[in-house]
N, C-alpha and C positions, 0 to 999 in steps of 0.2 A: 779306383775301380776295385772291387774285392777280387781276391785270389780265386781261381776255380774251385779250390778245396773248401772255400767258404760258401760257394754257390750250390754245390752238389750235395744233396742230403746223404748222410751216413746211413749205412744199413744197420738196423738193430739186430742184436743177437737174440736167440731164444733163451730166456732165462731158465736156470734150473732152481731147485729148491734153495740152494746155497747162494745164488747170485741175485734172486728176485728182490730181496730188500735193497740191494745196491741199485738196481735199475729203477726201482720205485722212488728211491731218493734222488736219483739223476733226473727223473721226470719232474721232480720238484726243485730242480737246480741246486741240489745239495750233493756234496761229494763225501761219501762215507767209507770208513775202513773199519776193520775189526781189531779189537784189543783184548789181549789175554788178561784175565783176572788173576792168574797165578804169577807169571813172570813180568807182566806189565808191558810187554812189547806189542806195538801195533803191527799189523801185517795186512797185505793185499796180495792177492786176489782172494775173493771170499771163499772161505772153507769152514767146515764145522769144528776145526781143531786148530790149535796154535802150532805153526810149523817150526817153532823154536824149542818148545818144551813138551809138545804133544797134548797139552791140556785141552779138555772140551769146555773149559770155562772161558768162553770168548763172547764178546758183545760188540754191538755196532756202536760207533760214535762218529760224529760229524768232524771231518778233517777241516783244518783252516783254509786249505785250497792253495796254499802257497808251497813253492818248492824251487828247485834248481834243476836244469838240464844236466843229467848224469852222463848221458852218451846220446848220440843221434846218428841218422843216416838220412841223406837227401835221396829220395827215390825218384829216379828219372824214367824208369820203365816198369810198368805193371799192366799186363794184359787182361786182368780180371775186369769185368764191366763196371763193378762198384768203384774201382780206383782209377780207371782210365782217364776220367775227366778231371781228376785232382792233380795230375802231373805238372810240375814236380811237387812233392809233398815231403814233409819232415816227419819220419817215424822216430820217436824218441823214448828213452827211458827217463822219467822225471823222479827225482828223489824229493819226497814230500817232507815238510818240516817235522812231521810225526815219525819219520824214519823209513817207512816202506818206499820201495821204487815201483813205479807204475809205467807200464807200456802205454803209449798215447801218440797223439799227434800235436805238433807245435804249429799253430796258426797265427795269422795276423802279423806276420813278419816275413820278409824276403827269405827264402830258404838259405841263401848264401850268408845271411846275417846271424844265424843261430850259432851259439857258441856254447861249449861245456861251461858249466857253472853259471849260465845265464838265469837270472831270476824269472820265474814264471808263476802265473796264477791261473787257476781252473777257470774255464768258461764251458758253455754247453752249446754243441752244434746241433742243428736240426737233423732229425733221423727219420727214416721210414719214407715210403712213397708219398704219404700225406704231410710229411714234414712236421708232424705232431710230437714225435718222440724226440728225446734229447740224448746226446752222447757226450761224455766229458772229453774236452780237449784242453790244451794249455796255450796261453798267449804270454808275451813278454809282460813282466809285472810293471 
């Protein structure tokens, strides 16, 4: 039987000009990050400049979708309506193979089995009331 976090659709954010390409890619089941043309480092969350060298020469690229759990917390209580039916869920920071760290959820595993350095791979969970949107989450690799 699926965990409640996998049955309850996620809420979609309202994209801004900087994040809209990320959400369009997610709707196509692609996980993208930005890379700096000057220093070469990838970064996430979407922004119009490199957070390392401040260059505006940044471009989107598709990430491989693999990473490891950098840190996590099992959430047992959250009274917000969009989270209440997911309990318990794993809020995590995943370090992508490309380098950036991403705040996300780890799904498809008992929360007690999640570990730091656990290999994970991106997946996409249904989002929105119509369940047509997609939100990136990570599963054990």
